[in-house]
Structures are given as structure tokens and as C-alpha cells.
DRENTI-821951 format. One record per residue (C-alpha): residue number from 1; residue in one letter; x, y, z. Coordinates in steps of 0.05 Angstrom, whole numbers, plus 5000, padded with zeros to 4 digits. Example, Ala and Ser with C-alpha at 12.3 -4.5 7.8 and 13.67 -1.06 7.14 Angstrom:
residues 2
+-----+----+------+-------+------+
:   i : aa : east : north :   up :
+-----+----+------+-------+------+
:   1 :  A : 5246 :  4910 : 5156 :
:   2 :  S : 5273 :  4979 : 5143 :
+-----+----+------+-------+------+
//
This chain:
residues 137
+-----+----+------+-------+------+
:   i : aa : east : north :   up :
+-----+----+------+-------+------+
:   1 :  M : 6141 :  5211 : 7673 :
:   2 :  V : 6151 :  5155 : 7724 :
:   3 :  E : 6192 :  5092 : 7710 :
:   4 :  A : 6192 :  5032 : 7756 :
:   5 :  T : 6228 :  4966 : 7752 :
:   6 :  A : 6218 :  4898 : 7784 :
:   7 :  T : 6268 :  4840 : 7780 :
:   8 :  S : 6258 :  4768 : 7798 :
:   9 :  R : 6321 :  4726 : 7804 :
:  10 :  S : 6334 :  4651 : 7795 :
:  11 :  I : 6266 :  4632 : 7766 :
:  12 :  R : 6266 :  4558 : 7749 :
:  13 :  T : 6260 :  4564 : 7674 :
:  14 :  S : 6306 :  4578 : 7616 :
:  15 :  A : 6317 :  4649 : 7593 :
:  16 :  Q : 6296 :  4630 : 7523 :
:  17 :  K : 6228 :  4604 : 7545 :
:  18 :  A : 6216 :  4664 : 7589 :
:  19 :  G : 6236 :  4710 : 7532 :
:  20 :  L : 6181 :  4682 : 7488 :
:  21 :  V : 6128 :  4703 : 7540 :
:  22 :  L : 6161 :  4771 : 7553 :
:  23 :  D : 6158 :  4786 : 7478 :
:  24 :  L : 6082 :  4780 : 7483 :
:  25 :  I : 6075 :  4836 : 7533 :
:  26 :  R : 6131 :  4885 : 7514 :
:  27 :  G : 6101 :  4952 : 7493 :
:  28 :  K : 6030 :  4937 : 7516 :
:  29 :  D : 5988 :  4973 : 7568 :
:  30 :  V : 5992 :  4938 : 7636 :
:  31 :  T : 5919 :  4918 : 7637 :
:  32 :  Q : 5926 :  4886 : 7568 :
:  33 :  A : 5991 :  4853 : 7589 :
:  34 :  L : 5960 :  4824 : 7652 :
:  35 :  A : 5903 :  4795 : 7611 :
:  36 :  T : 5952 :  4765 : 7561 :
:  37 :  L : 5991 :  4732 : 7617 :
:  38 :  K : 5929 :  4706 : 7651 :
:  39 :  F : 5908 :  4667 : 7590 :
:  40 :  S : 5977 :  4644 : 7568 :
:  41 :  T : 5990 :  4569 : 7570 :
:  42 :  K : 6064 :  4576 : 7587 :
:  43 :  G : 6084 :  4558 : 7658 :
:  44 :  V : 6129 :  4619 : 7667 :
:  45 :  A : 6071 :  4666 : 7653 :
:  46 :  R : 6049 :  4661 : 7726 :
:  47 :  S : 6117 :  4685 : 7750 :
:  48 :  I : 6117 :  4742 : 7700 :
:  49 :  H : 6046 :  4761 : 7721 :
:  50 :  T : 6069 :  4768 : 7793 :
:  51 :  L : 6130 :  4807 : 7770 :
:  52 :  L : 6088 :  4856 : 7729 :
:  53 :  R : 6042 :  4869 : 7788 :
:  54 :  S : 6103 :  4883 : 7830 :
:  55 :  A : 6129 :  4933 : 7779 :
:  56 :  M : 6061 :  4967 : 7779 :
:  57 :  A : 6063 :  4973 : 7854 :
:  58 :  N : 6133 :  5002 : 7851 :
:  59 :  A : 6108 :  5054 : 7801 :
:  60 :  Q : 6050 :  5073 : 7847 :
:  61 :  Q : 6099 :  5084 : 7905 :
:  62 :  A : 6146 :  5127 : 7863 :
:  63 :  E : 6149 :  5201 : 7874 :
:  64 :  G : 6114 :  5240 : 7819 :
:  65 :  F : 6065 :  5185 : 7799 :
:  66 :  G : 6003 :  5214 : 7767 :
:  67 :  G : 5956 :  5165 : 7802 :
:  68 :  D : 5926 :  5132 : 7740 :
:  69 :  V : 5948 :  5059 : 7732 :
:  70 :  E : 5915 :  5058 : 7663 :
:  71 :  R : 5971 :  5102 : 7636 :
:  72 :  L : 6026 :  5052 : 7652 :
:  73 :  F : 6055 :  5009 : 7597 :
:  74 :  V : 6110 :  4956 : 7594 :
:  75 :  S : 6170 :  4994 : 7567 :
:  76 :  A : 6222 :  4939 : 7576 :
:  77 :  A : 6217 :  4865 : 7591 :
:  78 :  Y : 6276 :  4817 : 7585 :
:  79 :  A : 6305 :  4753 : 7612 :
:  80 :  D : 6378 :  4741 : 7629 :
:  81 :  Q : 6410 :  4674 : 7641 :
:  82 :  G : 6418 :  4656 : 7714 :
:  83 :  S : 6460 :  4602 : 7747 :
:  84 :  S : 6450 :  4530 : 7725 :
:  85 :  F : 6443 :  4468 : 7768 :
:  86 :  K : 6485 :  4411 : 7742 :
:  87 :  R : 6457 :  4342 : 7757 :
:  88 :  V : 6476 :  4271 : 7735 :
:  89 :  R : 6429 :  4221 : 7704 :
:  90 :  P : 6449 :  4148 : 7701 :
:  91 :  A : 6460 :  4121 : 7631 :
:  92 :  P : 6471 :  4050 : 7604 :
:  93 :  M : 6535 :  4011 : 7615 :
:  94 :  G : 6556 :  4049 : 7678 :
:  95 :  R : 6560 :  4117 : 7645 :
:  96 :  A : 6527 :  4182 : 7667 :
:  97 :  F : 6496 :  4239 : 7628 :
:  98 :  R : 6496 :  4310 : 7652 :
:  99 :  V : 6430 :  4346 : 7661 :
: 100 :  V : 6431 :  4422 : 7664 :
: 101 :  K : 6373 :  4454 : 7701 :
: 102 :  R : 6372 :  4526 : 7679 :
: 103 :  T : 6348 :  4588 : 7715 :
: 104 :  A : 6333 :  4659 : 7691 :
: 105 :  H : 6333 :  4729 : 7718 :
: 106 :  L : 6270 :  4766 : 7695 :
: 107 :  T : 6264 :  4842 : 7692 :
: 108 :  V : 6201 :  4882 : 7676 :
: 109 :  Q : 6201 :  4958 : 7670 :
: 110 :  V : 6137 :  5000 : 7667 :
: 111 :  T : 6133 :  5072 : 7647 :
: 112 :  E : 6078 :  5123 : 7652 :
: 113 :  R : 6053 :  5150 : 7585 :
: 114 :  P : 6055 :  5225 : 7580 :
: 115 :  V : 5988 :  5261 : 7582 :
: 116 :  R : 5966 :  5280 : 7512 :
: 117 :  R : 5942 :  5351 : 7509 :
: 118 :  R : 5899 :  5368 : 7450 :
: 119 :  A : 5932 :  5418 : 7406 :
: 120 :  P : 5889 :  5478 : 7389 :
: 121 :  A : 5858 :  5474 : 7321 :
: 122 :  P : 5895 :  5516 : 7271 :
: 123 :  S : 5857 :  5579 : 7254 :
: 124 :  R : 5838 :  5583 : 7182 :
: 125 :  P : 5831 :  5651 : 7149 :
: 126 :  R : 5759 :  5668 : 7132 :
: 127 :  A : 5740 :  5666 : 7060 :
: 128 :  R : 5731 :  5736 : 7033 :
: 129 :  K : 5669 :  5754 : 6996 :
: 130 :  S : 5678 :  5769 : 6924 :
: 131 :  A : 5664 :  5839 : 6899 :
: 132 :  G : 5604 :  5814 : 6860 :
: 133 :  A : 5573 :  5783 : 6922 :
: 134 :  E : 5575 :  5850 : 6959 :
: 135 :  R : 5538 :  5886 : 6903 :
: 136 :  N : 5483 :  5834 : 6899 :
: 137 :  A : 5470 :  5834 : 6973 :
+-----+----+------+-------+------+
//
């Protein structure tokens, strides 16, 4: 079972906004997650889409990968708070307000689903013929 991780640092969005989009894809197959990100209206979805494709490429390069991208799913996706840019905005009467421009560190981890082998059907004991059925036959 292959695990691969991709991290993108200092993405120009807040960790809270990125976390909302990451919640949409956590636990889904990668093809379904890519489709979800493609049609998402959030601006950070494009960065996460790129990050997910990078994690898929990392999984394909990993030793022991089965070769089937369809078996990959998003096992972990989270956003941590990055550094913040502090800026000043002029305010009335000579004052100044502080503006905080936040960044986030995004991490996506994909894992290969184990191959499901079909369990053999349990053998049922044959029904025995009744004594009366043997006589009639």
C-alpha cells in the first residue's frame, strides 16, 4: 500500500478558507476529488487541484506502486496557518488600521486502496434426502 504526500507552502489564502475546500475532497477517490475541485467556485480550489495532481505523481513514482491511479484516494488533507503579512491602511483623523494578509500551508496525502480479493463462497452442506424419498424413487 503506497502513500504519497504533497505540500504547498505560503499559499495566499487563509487556512480556514482552504480547510473548507479540503473538507470536500477528504476520503474521496482522486478522480472524483479532481472533478469536485474543477467545478468548485472557491479561488483556492485551483491551488489544491495542482497540489492533488502533484501528490498523484508522487504516488506513481513511489516504489511498490500498483500502477492503477484509479485505486488512489485522498487519505488526508489539511491546511495549517502560515506566516502573515502585516500591512497598514490609512484611517480617518491621521490614524492607521492594521491589515493582516494571511497565508496557509496545504498538505494532501493520497493512499492506494488495497486490492479486494473475493472470498470464496462458504460451502453449504447438501440437504440429505429423507428416508421416504429414497423409497419412492
